[in-house]
N, C-alpha and C positions, 0 to 999 in steps of 0.2 A: 618376895621374889621366889618363884617356883619354876626353876629351869626345866624340869621334866614336863610339867603341864604345859608350859609355854612352848616347848619344842613339839609336843603333840599337836598343839593348835597350829603351829607353823606347818607341820606336815599336812594337816587337814586343809589349810588354806591353799597349799600347793595343789592338792587333789581337786579342790573346788575350782581353781583356776584352769586346771587341765580339763575338767568337765565343762568348762565354759558357763558355769552357773552365774546367773545375774541376780545379785541380791539388792533388794530395795528395803530399807529399814527406816521406820519412823518411830518417834517417841523414846529414843534411847536415853534422853535426858531424864526419864523417870526412874532409871536405875540408880539407886542410892550409891554415893561414892564411898560410904562406910556404913557399918551396922548390918544387922541381920535382916533378912527378908525371905519370904517364900516366893519363888518364881514359878507361877502356875502356867503350864504350857498345854495347848491343845495337841492332839496326837493323830496325825494322818499318815505318817511314814516312819520307816525304821531309822532314818537319818535325822530325825527331829532333834535329838539331843546334841548332835554336832552343830546344827545350825543355831540352836537356841543360845549357845554360848557366845555367838558373835556380837550381839548388841552389848553384852556385859563387858566386853573388852574395851569398849569406848571409854569406860571409867577405870580400865586396867584392873578389873576384878575377875574372879573365877567362880564358876558354879559348881557346887557339890551335888551331883545327881543321885537320886535314889534309884537303884537298879536291882533287878532280880538277882538273887544269890547265885544262880547258875553262871552268871557272867564272871563272878568273883572266883568260882570254883575252877574255871578254865585256867590251865597252866600258863597260857600266854596273856590273856586279857586280865586275869586276876591280879597279878602283881602290878600291872599298869593302873588298874582301877584303885587299888589300895594306895599307891603312891600319889595319885591325884586326889585322895581323900574323899572319894565317892562313898556312898552308904549302901551296903547290901541289904536287900529286903528278902527275908525268909518268911514266906507266907504261913509257915507252921509256927513261927515265933515272931509275929509282927510287932509285938510290944517292944522288942529290943531295938528294931530299926527305927520305930517311932521315937523312942527315947533318945537314940543317938542323933536323930534329926533335930529334936527340940534342943538338946544340949549344944549342937553346932549352931543353931539359930541364936541362942543366948550368947554364944561366943562370937557373934558378929558375922557368921557365914551367910552366903546366899545358897539356899537349898532349892534345887530344881525338882519339880514334881509334875507328873502328868495326872491330873485329877480324874481323867476318864479311865485310867489304869491300863487300858489296852487301845490298840489302834482302832480308829473309827472307820469301819468299812464303807459307811455312807459318806464320809468326809464332812458330815455335820457334827456338831458337838454333842457327844453322848451325855448321859446322866453322870454326875460327878460323885465320886466317893468323898467322904467328909474329912479324910485325913489332912488335906492341905489346910482347911479351915481350922481344924482342931489344933494342929501344931502351931499355927500362927497365933491363935488365941492363947495357948499355954505359954509360948515363948514371948508373947507381947510384941510381935513384929508385924509389919504390913505384908499384904500379899500383892505382888506385882504381876498383873496379867500379861501374858505374852502369846500372841497368836501368829501362827506360821501358815502360809498358803503356797502350795506348789511343790512341797516336798514329796507328796504322794506320787508325783510324776517320775521321781527318781527311783524310789523303791518302797512299795507298800504291800500289804498283806494280800495274798492271792494273785499277784501279778509279777511278771519277770522284772528283775532289777535292771535299771538303765544307768550304769555307772560310767559309760563312755562320754564322749564330748557331745552333749545334747543341747547345750546353750539354754538350759531351762531357767526361766525366771522364777525366783522365789521371793515372796513378799513377807515381811515381818512387821509387826506393830507392837509396841510396848505401851501399856496403859498406865494411867495414874495409880499410885499406891492406894490400896483399899485397907482401911483401918480394921484391926482385928476385933470387931464388935460381936459379942455373944448374942444369941446362941449360935453354935456352929452351923446348924441347918440353915439359918437365915443368911449367915455369911457365905456359905457355899452356894446358896441360891442366887445371891447377889453377884458372886463371882461368875457363875454360869451365865447369867443374863448379860453381864458386862462383856464377857469373852465372845458370846454369840453375836452381840451387836458389833463388836470390833471385827469379828471374822467377816460378817456381811459387808461391812464398810470396806475391808481389804479386798474383798472379791469384786467390788464395783469397778476397780481399776485393772482387772485381770481379764484376759481373753479366754472365753470358755467355749470351744468348738462343740457343737451339738453332737451328742452320741458318744463322746469320749468316755472311757472307763473311769477316768480320774475326775470327771465333772459330776457334781451332785445331781440327783434327779431333779431337784428344785430349780436347777439352772439349765436343764435340758440334756443332762448327761445320762449315761447308762449305769451309773453307780446305784446300788440298792438304796431305797429310802431308809430313813432312820429306823422305822418299824421293822422292815425286812432285815436290816443289818442286825438289829437286836435279836431277832429270831435266829439268825445264822449263828450269832455268838452263843446263844443259849444251847443250840443243838451241838455246837462244837464242845462246849463245856460238859454237856451230858456225855458225849462220846469219850472225852478224856477221863471223866470220872469212871465210866464203865471199864475202860482199859486198865485204869489203876486198880479197880476192884478185882479185875481178872488177873492181876499180876503182870500186866503188859507194859507198865510205865505210862509216860505221857506221850 
């Protein structure tokens, strides 16, 4: 029983109701009722982590998300994140967060990971980092793929947030557990292919008006292609590195 985490979920659900969000969830039976597992989630919007916890509550469990250290450094969000036992990720000391995640998995926790690392501007699934696969293998736990579609309409990178009553439909699908088979590169590739197929299936039942910013180019929208988005990400990373080198921070 975790009263604080549970109360935060209650507040979130109240906000979702006020926004008129319409959730459709399939495959929640694939969430294990006990034992550790990596929950691998695609990333199209800033609110993904709040939505990803919903299917898990059907078996009355909680997800410990890996989140950037800056969130924990904030005087308001930091104490909340620590109370809910989420895991800080310090890119300058990544081994510590990785070890904490593996220990938590071995202790029977569900660890939420975004293998793409950053929001996909194209809304297609980007190349995966290998961390999710490596920690599943080391801890000896399965990976549960979870795909979300529609969250980019609420708040995503480069576009205004829409947190009012929008009645936005958000679809989620949970896939069958993937066994932690080595090597990590093969497991990660299998996870990517699985989640890409799941996402395309989820999109089949969703209305995609032509030309909308939140619709992938593949489906007739004005979002950048995956290649264009990768180029934009690379340019942004170079600009941030230049600012850091010049002493201007991020």
